[in-house]
C-alpha positions as CSV (number, residue, x, y, z in Angstrom):
1,M,67.8,34.4,87.0
2,T,70.1,32.5,85.3
3,S,68.4,29.9,83.2
4,A,69.7,26.1,84.0
5,A,72.9,24.5,82.5
6,P,72.6,23.0,79.4
7,E,72.9,19.0,79.2
8,L,76.3,18.3,76.8
9,F,77.2,15.9,74.6
10,T,74.1,14.7,73.3
11,W,72.5,14.0,69.9
12,E,70.7,17.8,70.1
13,F,74.1,19.0,71.4
14,A,76.6,17.8,68.1
15,T,73.3,19.2,65.3
16,D,73.6,22.4,66.5
17,P,76.4,23.2,69.8
18,Y,76.6,26.9,70.5
19,P,73.3,27.5,72.0
20,A,74.9,25.7,74.5
21,Y,78.2,27.5,73.8
22,A,76.7,30.7,74.3
23,W,75.4,29.8,77.9
24,L,78.8,29.0,78.7
25,R,80.1,31.9,77.9
26,D,77.9,33.9,80.0
27,N,77.6,31.7,82.6
28,A,79.8,29.6,83.1
29,P,83.3,30.4,81.0
30,V,85.4,27.7,82.7
31,H,83.5,25.2,83.7
32,R,84.4,21.6,84.6
33,A,82.4,18.7,82.8
34,T,82.2,15.0,83.0
35,L,82.7,13.4,79.8
36,P,81.2,10.5,78.1
37,S,84.1,8.5,78.6
38,G,83.9,9.6,82.6
39,V,87.1,11.6,82.9
40,E,86.8,15.1,84.4
41,A,87.8,18.7,82.6
42,W,87.3,22.2,82.3
43,L,86.4,23.6,79.1
44,V,87.6,27.3,78.0
45,T,84.7,28.8,76.2
46,R,85.8,32.6,76.2
47,Y,87.9,34.1,73.5
48,T,90.2,36.1,75.4
49,D,90.9,32.9,78.0
50,A,90.6,30.2,75.3
51,K,94.0,32.2,73.7
52,Q,96.1,32.1,76.6
53,A,95.2,28.5,77.5
54,L,96.7,27.7,74.1
55,A,99.3,29.1,74.7
56,D,100.6,28.8,78.5
57,P,103.3,26.7,78.9
58,R,102.1,25.4,82.3
59,L,98.8,23.5,79.9
60,S,101.3,21.1,79.2
61,K,99.8,18.0,75.9
62,N,102.1,15.3,77.1
63,P,99.7,13.2,78.4
64,A,102.5,11.9,81.3
65,H,100.4,14.9,83.5
66,H,97.2,13.9,83.8
67,D,96.6,13.2,86.9
68,E,94.0,10.4,86.5
69,P,91.7,7.9,87.7
70,A,92.0,4.1,87.1
71,H,88.9,4.4,85.2
72,A,90.2,7.3,83.2
73,K,93.4,5.4,82.1
74,G,93.9,5.9,78.3
75,K,91.4,8.1,77.5
76,T,92.4,11.3,76.6
77,G,94.4,11.0,73.9
78,I,93.8,8.5,70.4
79,P,92.5,4.9,70.9
80,G,95.5,2.7,70.3
81,E,98.2,4.4,70.1
82,R,100.0,3.8,73.4
83,K,99.5,0.1,72.5
84,A,101.0,1.3,69.0
85,E,104.0,2.8,70.2
86,L,103.0,6.6,67.8
87,M,102.6,8.5,71.4
88,T,105.7,10.6,70.2
89,H,104.3,13.3,68.2
90,L,103.2,17.0,67.9
91,L,99.6,17.0,69.4
92,N,101.7,14.6,72.7
93,I,104.7,16.5,73.5
94,D,106.6,19.7,74.6
95,P,109.9,21.4,73.9
96,P,112.4,21.2,73.9
97,D,111.4,17.8,71.5
98,H,108.1,19.4,70.3
99,T,110.6,22.6,68.8
100,R,113.0,19.4,67.4
101,L,110.1,17.4,65.4
102,R,108.5,20.2,64.5
103,R,111.5,22.0,62.9
104,L,112.1,18.7,61.1
105,V,109.0,18.4,59.5
106,S,107.9,22.1,59.2
107,K,109.7,22.1,55.4
108,A,106.9,20.1,54.6
109,F,104.7,23.4,55.1
110,T,106.5,25.9,53.6
111,P,104.7,27.8,51.6
112,R,106.7,27.5,48.5
113,R,106.4,23.9,49.1
114,V,102.8,24.5,49.3
115,A,102.3,26.2,46.3
116,E,104.2,23.2,44.3
117,F,101.7,20.7,45.7
118,A,98.6,22.9,44.6
119,P,98.3,21.5,40.8
120,R,98.3,17.5,42.4
121,V,94.9,19.1,44.1
122,R,93.8,20.4,41.5
123,E,94.3,17.3,39.9
124,L,92.5,15.6,42.6
125,T,89.8,17.6,42.9
126,D,88.6,17.7,39.5
127,R,89.1,14.3,39.0
128,L,86.9,13.1,42.0
129,I,84.1,15.5,41.2
130,D,84.2,13.9,37.6
131,G,83.6,10.3,39.4
132,F,79.9,11.8,40.2
133,A,79.5,14.8,38.2
134,A,76.9,12.6,35.7
135,D,75.3,11.9,38.3
136,G,73.2,14.2,39.5
137,S,73.7,13.7,43.0
138,A,76.3,12.7,45.2
139,D,77.4,12.5,49.0
140,L,80.2,15.1,49.0
141,I,81.1,14.0,52.5
142,H,82.1,10.5,51.2
143,E,82.7,10.6,47.5
144,F,84.8,14.3,47.4
145,A,85.2,15.4,51.1
146,F,87.0,12.3,52.0
147,P,89.4,11.3,49.9
148,L,90.8,14.2,48.7
149,P,92.7,14.8,51.7
150,I,93.8,11.3,52.4
151,Y,95.4,11.1,49.1
152,A,96.7,14.2,48.9
153,I,98.4,13.7,52.9
154,C,99.7,10.6,51.6
155,D,101.3,11.9,48.3
156,L,103.1,14.8,50.4
157,L,104.1,11.8,52.8
158,G,105.4,9.2,49.8
159,V,102.7,6.6,50.6
160,P,103.0,5.0,46.9
161,R,100.0,5.5,45.2
162,E,99.2,1.4,45.3
163,D,98.6,1.2,49.2
164,Q,96.7,4.2,49.9
165,D,93.4,3.0,49.2
166,D,94.4,0.6,52.4
167,F,95.1,4.2,54.1
168,R,91.5,5.3,52.8
169,D,90.1,2.2,53.8
170,W,91.8,2.3,57.2
171,A,90.7,6.0,57.8
172,G,87.6,5.5,57.1
173,M,86.9,3.1,59.5
174,M,88.2,6.1,62.0
175,L,84.9,8.3,61.0
176,R,82.6,5.7,60.6
177,H,82.9,4.0,64.1
178,T,82.8,7.3,65.9
179,K,79.1,8.0,67.6
180,A,77.5,10.6,69.2
181,G,77.7,10.4,73.3
182,Q,81.5,8.9,73.0
183,A,84.7,10.3,72.6
184,G,86.1,8.4,70.1
185,G,83.6,6.1,69.3
186,P,84.3,2.3,69.7
187,R,88.1,1.7,70.7
188,G,88.1,-1.3,69.3
189,G,87.5,-0.6,65.7
190,V,90.1,2.6,65.9
191,A,92.5,1.1,67.4
192,R,92.5,-1.8,64.9
193,S,92.5,0.8,62.5
194,V,95.7,2.2,63.9
195,K,97.7,-1.0,64.9
196,K,97.2,-2.2,60.6
197,M,98.7,1.8,60.0
198,R,101.3,0.9,62.3
199,G,102.3,-2.0,60.8
200,Y,102.0,-0.4,57.6
201,L,104.6,2.7,58.6
202,A,107.2,0.5,60.0
203,E,107.4,-1.6,57.0
204,L,107.5,1.6,54.3
205,I,109.8,3.6,57.1
206,H,112.2,0.2,56.6
207,R,111.7,0.2,52.5
208,K,112.3,4.1,51.9
209,R,115.3,4.2,54.2
210,E,117.3,0.6,52.4
211,A,116.0,3.0,48.8
212,L,117.4,6.6,50.1
213,S,120.1,7.8,47.6
214,A,122.8,9.6,49.0
215,E,121.2,13.3,47.8
216,A,118.1,15.0,48.5
217,A,116.1,15.2,45.1
218,P,114.5,18.4,44.4
219,G,110.1,17.5,46.3
220,E,111.6,14.5,48.0
221,D,108.9,12.4,50.1
222,L,108.2,14.1,53.8
223,I,109.0,10.7,55.0
224,S,111.9,10.3,53.0
225,G,113.1,13.6,54.5
226,L,112.0,12.1,58.4
227,I,114.4,9.2,57.5
228,R,117.0,11.3,55.7
229,A,117.5,13.8,59.3
230,S,117.5,11.3,61.5
231,D,120.3,9.3,59.7
232,H,122.2,13.2,59.4
233,G,122.5,13.4,63.4
234,E,118.9,14.7,64.6
235,H,118.8,11.6,66.4
236,L,114.9,10.9,64.9
237,T,114.0,7.3,66.5
238,E,112.1,4.9,64.2
239,N,109.3,5.6,66.5
240,E,108.9,8.6,66.2
241,A,109.2,8.7,62.5
242,A,106.4,6.8,62.4
243,A,104.6,8.8,65.5
244,M,104.8,11.9,62.9
245,A,103.8,10.2,59.9
246,F,100.8,8.8,61.6
247,I,99.8,12.0,62.9
248,L,99.8,14.4,59.7
249,L,97.8,10.6,58.9
250,F,95.2,11.2,61.2
251,A,95.5,14.8,61.7
252,G,95.5,16.6,58.4
253,F,92.3,14.4,57.3
254,E,89.9,14.9,59.1
255,T,90.2,18.4,59.8
256,T,90.3,19.1,56.1
257,V,87.4,16.2,55.6
258,N,85.3,18.8,58.0
259,L,86.1,21.9,56.6
260,I,85.4,21.2,53.4
261,G,81.8,19.3,54.5
262,N,81.3,22.2,56.9
263,G,82.0,24.9,54.9
264,T,80.1,23.2,52.3
265,Y,76.8,23.2,54.4
266,A,76.9,26.1,55.7
267,L,77.7,28.2,51.8
268,L,74.0,26.1,50.8
269,T,73.0,27.6,53.9
270,Y,73.6,30.9,53.1
271,P,72.6,30.7,49.9
272,E,73.3,34.9,49.2
273,Q,77.0,34.3,50.4
274,R,77.8,31.1,48.5
275,V,76.2,33.7,44.8
276,R,78.6,35.7,46.0
277,L,81.5,33.8,46.2
278,Q,80.0,32.2,43.0
279,D,80.4,36.2,40.9
280,S,83.6,36.5,42.4
281,L,85.1,33.1,41.5
282,A,83.1,33.3,37.8
283,A,85.3,36.8,36.9
284,G,88.4,35.6,38.3
285,E,89.3,37.0,41.4
286,R,90.0,35.4,44.6
287,G,90.4,38.1,47.4
288,L,86.8,36.6,48.6
289,L,87.6,32.7,48.9
290,E,90.7,33.1,50.8
291,T,88.1,35.6,54.0
292,G,85.6,33.3,52.8
293,V,87.2,30.3,53.7
294,E,88.9,31.8,56.8
295,E,85.1,32.8,58.0
296,L,84.2,29.4,57.5
297,L,87.0,28.2,59.6
298,R,85.9,30.7,62.1
299,Y,81.6,30.3,61.8
300,D,82.0,26.5,61.8
301,G,84.9,24.9,61.9
302,P,86.9,21.5,61.7
303,V,87.8,21.3,65.3
304,E,85.5,21.5,68.0
305,L,87.6,21.7,71.3
306,A,91.5,21.8,70.5
307,T,93.2,18.4,71.5
308,W,94.1,17.7,75.0
309,R,96.5,19.6,78.2
310,F,97.1,18.9,81.7
311,A,98.0,21.5,83.8
312,T,102.1,21.0,85.4
313,E,101.1,23.3,88.4
314,P,98.3,25.2,89.5
315,V,96.7,27.6,86.9
316,T,94.3,30.3,87.2
317,I,92.6,31.1,84.2
318,G,89.2,33.2,83.6
319,G,89.2,33.2,87.3
320,R,89.1,29.5,87.9
321,R,92.0,28.0,89.6
322,I,93.2,24.4,88.0
323,A,94.8,21.9,90.2
324,S,97.6,20.2,88.4
325,G,96.9,17.0,86.7
326,D,93.9,18.5,85.6
327,P,93.1,17.8,81.8
328,V,91.7,21.1,80.2
329,L,90.4,21.5,77.1
330,V,90.3,24.6,75.2
331,V,86.8,24.8,72.6
332,L,87.5,26.4,69.7
333,A,84.0,26.6,68.6
334,A,83.1,28.4,71.5
335,A,85.5,31.2,71.2
336,D,85.7,31.8,67.6
337,R,81.9,33.2,68.5
338,D,82.5,34.7,71.1
339,P,80.3,38.6,70.7
340,E,83.5,40.5,73.1
341,R,85.6,39.2,69.9
342,F,84.1,39.1,66.8
343,A,81.5,41.2,65.7
344,E,78.2,39.7,65.3
345,P,79.8,36.5,65.7
346,D,76.6,34.0,64.5
347,T,76.6,35.3,61.4
348,L,78.4,34.3,58.3
349,D,80.4,37.5,56.2
350,L,82.7,36.1,53.8
351,A,83.9,39.2,53.7
352,R,85.2,39.5,57.4
353,R,88.5,40.7,57.7
354,D,89.3,41.3,61.4
355,N,89.4,37.4,61.4
356,Q,92.2,36.1,63.8
357,H,89.5,33.2,64.7
358,L,91.2,30.4,66.1
359,G,90.1,27.6,64.2
360,Y,94.2,26.3,63.5
361,G,95.0,26.5,67.7
362,H,97.6,29.3,68.5
363,G,101.5,29.3,69.8
364,I,103.4,26.7,69.5
365,H,101.4,24.1,69.2
366,Y,99.7,26.3,66.3
367,C,98.5,23.6,63.2
368,L,101.5,23.4,61.1
369,G,99.9,21.8,57.8
370,A,97.1,24.3,57.7
371,P,98.6,26.6,54.9
372,L,98.1,22.6,52.8
373,A,94.0,22.9,54.2
374,R,93.7,25.8,53.7
375,L,95.3,24.8,50.2
376,E,92.3,22.3,50.3
377,G,89.5,23.8,51.1
378,Q,90.6,26.7,48.8
379,T,91.0,24.4,46.2
380,A,87.5,21.9,47.0
381,L,84.6,24.8,47.6
382,A,86.0,26.6,44.4
383,G,86.2,23.3,41.9
384,L,82.7,22.3,43.5
385,L,81.2,26.1,43.4
386,T,82.3,26.3,39.5
387,R,81.0,22.8,38.5
388,L,77.8,22.4,39.7
389,P,76.8,26.2,40.0
390,D,73.3,24.9,41.0
391,L,74.5,22.9,44.0
392,R,71.6,22.1,46.8
393,L,70.8,20.2,49.5
394,A,69.2,17.3,48.6
395,V,67.6,16.7,51.9
396,D,65.8,18.2,54.7
397,E,68.2,20.0,57.3
398,S,66.8,18.1,60.4
399,E,67.7,15.0,58.5
400,L,71.2,15.7,58.7
401,R,73.8,14.2,61.0
402,W,77.2,15.1,62.5
403,R,79.6,12.6,64.3
404,G,79.7,13.0,68.1
405,G,82.9,12.8,70.2
406,L,85.7,15.7,71.2
407,I,87.7,16.9,69.2
408,M,86.5,17.4,65.8
409,R,82.8,18.6,64.4
410,G,81.5,17.4,61.3
411,L,78.6,15.6,59.4
412,R,78.9,12.0,58.4
413,T,76.4,12.5,55.7
414,L,76.5,15.5,53.3
415,P,73.4,14.6,50.3
416,V,73.5,17.1,47.5
417,E,72.0,17.2,44.4
418,F,72.5,20.0,41.0
419,T,72.3,19.3,37.2
420,P,74.2,17.0,35.6
421,S,77.1,17.6,33.7
422,P,77.0,16.3,30.0
423,Y,81.1,15.0,31.0
424,R,81.1,11.4,31.7
425,P,84.8,9.8,32.3
426,T,85.6,6.5,31.0
427,S,86.4,4.9,34.1
428,A,83.4,3.6,35.9
429,K,82.4,5.7,39.3
430,G,83.5,2.7,41.1
431,D,86.6,2.6,39.9
432,Q,87.6,5.8,40.5
433,R,90.0,5.7,43.8
434,S,92.0,3.4,41.6
435,T,93.1,5.6,39.3
436,L,93.2,8.6,42.0
């Protein structure tokens, strides 16, 4: 006899959704659920079905294809993006516009460009650790995992250093205002931050266009590159440029926050794996670090569900018929623990080789910033494990709280303890952010 369906989107579910996902894979792999926002959507949980859905051109990213009732209107995207005219970005469009915009932005994430950015990521990592190393304790989310990708993506985009703390504050609003059981938290606070970002980006694009040189300089920032492309016949509107910069900030920081936070927590709960990785780093090896980050992405990745898709015609997935206009959410966290695809999927194995996880998606919407996120994740974890070798949780695991919501999976806080470092930076801890 089949057990009763688990309750989804509760505090308990947010803490550990994996048993519920296992039930869905076994009993209802393509499941129609009512989300906390009231929107009804199909949840796809098996690896094979998930991979098919992620690459299916009949599942559009454009919310215009959502056959939404009045109560659901505007509840399937990022709060505030409609009013702020920020809808034209890679998460909301299909080919050919998606192909055109992705080609422009992809130049910033080539292996060569990411490699050139590595020293800056190491510098940010060391300076942030300097800010708390002498204290013997820290909240690794707010003092490390959160600011690192914010400053990194601001540098990549070309946001001046003196303005980057504003982005840190706006991004903080987006994270702090997400409560369990809500699809994105109170929409007012997030929407206000989106509006402030939009206003700033419009002004920054204008300033950069005024100051743009005739020829591109080596390592030119991404916003300048977008402006240059639009000025040379690529037909990139100001709204498109602002939306592209916005989504790179919005999507580019929280995934890495959660990769670092979830990854560190997993290593602290698997001490034998952590020691193995520390020994490998001490020997000057990087192989286990690289496979280890891929395993952390699979085991408890930063993106729990892929972003919204909408059927443009009737589609059959996993034997279930999905009507035209229905929303579809691919549950990456469930697919990446499918025992039909991964041996011992609930076990963390940093040396896992056969690991074609879906943590950054699949198909034409595969995460463009994945190379940068991997660099940041590898650098951050190597820095923590090398400089704070006896890192440990400062609270019982039961006291940790996860941010609720649909798309992302991450800890609210991660209190840790360690032996204080004898080095103390000259600037006070409270002033650390202004030196980055």
